C-alpha positions as CSV (number, residue, x, y, z in Angstrom):
1,X,0.0,0.0,0.0
2,X,2.9,2.4,0.8
3,X,4.3,1.9,-2.8
4,X,0.9,2.7,-4.3
5,X,0.6,5.9,-2.3
6,X,4.1,6.9,-3.3
7,X,3.4,6.2,-7.0
8,X,0.2,8.3,-6.8
9,X,2.1,11.2,-5.2
10,X,4.8,10.9,-7.9
11,X,2.2,10.8,-10.7
12,X,0.3,13.8,-9.2
13,X,3.5,15.8,-8.9
14,X,4.5,15.0,-12.5
15,X,1.1,16.0,-13.8
16,X,1.2,19.3,-11.9
17,X,4.6,20.2,-13.3
18,X,3.6,19.3,-16.8
19,X,0.6,21.7,-16.6
20,X,2.8,24.6,-15.6
21,X,4.4,24.9,-19.0
22,X,3.2,24.1,-22.5
23,X,5.2,21.4,-24.4
24,X,7.5,22.6,-27.1
25,X,5.2,21.3,-29.9
26,X,2.3,23.3,-28.5
27,X,4.1,26.6,-28.4
28,X,3.8,28.4,-31.7
29,X,6.1,31.1,-33.2
30,X,4.5,34.4,-34.1
31,X,2.7,34.3,-37.5
32,X,4.7,36.1,-40.2
33,X,2.8,39.1,-41.3
34,X,3.0,42.3,-43.3
35,X,1.0,45.1,-41.7
36,X,-0.4,47.9,-43.9
37,X,-2.1,50.7,-42.1
38,X,-4.0,53.4,-44.1
39,X,-2.9,56.2,-41.8
40,X,-4.2,59.3,-43.5
41,X,-6.0,60.6,-46.6
42,X,-5.4,64.3,-47.4
43,X,-6.1,66.5,-50.4
44,X,-3.0,67.4,-52.4
45,X,-2.2,69.5,-55.4
46,X,-2.5,66.3,-57.5
47,X,-5.6,64.8,-56.0
48,X,-5.6,62.7,-52.9
49,X,-2.5,61.7,-50.8
50,X,-2.7,58.4,-49.0
51,X,-0.2,57.8,-46.2
52,X,0.6,54.2,-45.2
53,X,2.5,52.9,-42.2
54,X,4.0,49.5,-43.2
55,X,5.6,47.0,-40.9
56,X,7.4,44.0,-42.3
57,X,7.3,41.1,-39.8
58,X,7.6,38.4,-42.5
59,X,11.0,37.5,-41.2
60,X,12.8,38.4,-44.4
61,X,13.7,41.6,-46.3
62,X,11.5,42.5,-49.2
63,X,13.4,43.9,-52.1
64,X,10.1,44.8,-53.8
65,X,6.5,44.9,-52.6
66,X,3.7,46.3,-54.7
67,X,-0.1,46.0,-54.5
68,X,-2.9,46.5,-56.9
69,X,-5.7,48.4,-55.2
70,X,-9.3,49.2,-56.1
71,X,-10.6,52.6,-55.2
72,X,-14.4,52.8,-54.5
73,X,-16.4,56.1,-54.7
74,X,-19.0,57.2,-52.2
75,X,-21.7,55.1,-54.0
76,X,-19.6,52.0,-53.5
77,X,-18.7,51.7,-57.2
78,X,-15.1,51.0,-58.3
79,X,-13.7,54.2,-59.5
80,X,-10.4,52.8,-60.7
81,X,-7.5,50.3,-60.2
82,X,-4.0,51.4,-59.3
83,X,-0.7,49.8,-58.3
84,X,1.1,51.1,-55.2
85,X,4.8,50.3,-55.2
86,X,6.2,50.2,-51.6
87,X,9.7,49.4,-53.0
88,X,12.0,47.7,-50.4
89,X,10.7,46.8,-47.0
90,X,13.5,45.7,-44.6
91,X,12.5,42.9,-42.1
92,X,11.5,44.1,-38.7
93,X,11.2,47.7,-39.8
94,X,8.4,50.2,-39.9
95,X,8.2,52.5,-42.9
96,X,5.9,55.4,-43.8
97,X,5.1,55.9,-47.5
98,X,2.9,58.4,-49.3
99,X,1.1,58.1,-52.6
100,X,-0.5,60.9,-54.5
101,X,-3.5,59.6,-56.5
102,X,-4.0,62.1,-59.3
103,X,-7.6,63.1,-60.0
104,X,-8.9,61.4,-56.9
105,X,-11.0,63.4,-54.4
106,X,-10.4,62.1,-50.8
107,X,-13.9,63.1,-49.7
108,X,-15.5,60.9,-52.3
109,X,-13.2,57.9,-51.5
110,X,-15.2,55.3,-49.4
111,X,-13.1,52.2,-49.6
112,X,-9.6,51.0,-50.6
113,X,-9.4,47.3,-51.4
114,X,-6.2,45.4,-51.9
115,X,-6.8,43.1,-54.9
116,X,-3.4,41.4,-55.1
117,X,0.3,41.7,-54.6
118,X,1.7,42.4,-58.0
119,X,5.3,42.1,-56.6
120,X,6.5,40.3,-53.5
121,X,10.2,39.6,-53.8
122,X,13.1,39.0,-51.5
123,X,15.7,36.4,-50.6
124,X,13.8,33.3,-49.3
125,X,10.4,35.0,-49.8
126,X,7.8,33.1,-51.8
127,X,5.6,35.2,-54.1
128,X,2.4,34.5,-52.1
129,X,3.9,35.6,-48.7
130,X,2.8,39.2,-49.0
131,X,-0.9,38.4,-49.4
132,X,-0.9,35.4,-47.1
133,X,0.6,37.4,-44.2
134,X,-1.2,40.7,-45.0
135,X,-2.9,42.5,-42.1
136,X,-4.7,45.7,-42.8
137,X,-5.9,48.5,-40.6
138,X,-7.2,52.1,-41.0
139,X,-6.9,55.3,-39.0
140,X,-9.2,57.1,-41.5
141,X,-12.9,57.0,-42.2
142,X,-12.1,55.1,-45.4
143,X,-12.7,51.3,-45.3
144,X,-9.4,49.5,-46.0
145,X,-8.9,45.7,-46.4
146,X,-8.4,42.7,-48.6
């Protein structure tokens, strides 16, 4: 009976210790992502200036990143398609980039939709990584997403 009691205590102690930390296979690394934040939309001499804050957390430098976007007017109708070239995006860095969209009125812009990544290149980066890891956010009244 003493050996059974000792075995139960040992089993209980082992179980309690194993609950304190997750096993290595259960711990997951952060999901690689590319964050695009539509930070501002302001009238400019050319039309509408969109300011983006970009953070590359994909785990690799991007030598080229460009996205095709669709611009929707206040009626929700696609006004036009355009490509925004963010150029190089170093890994782990945050970058602010501005684009002047000629002939676009910011007050009539209701939504910006990312259609696709037209370029997603870097050493060890597969072409689909930019869209697969894309996270969008807006600080404006304009809807922004995929």
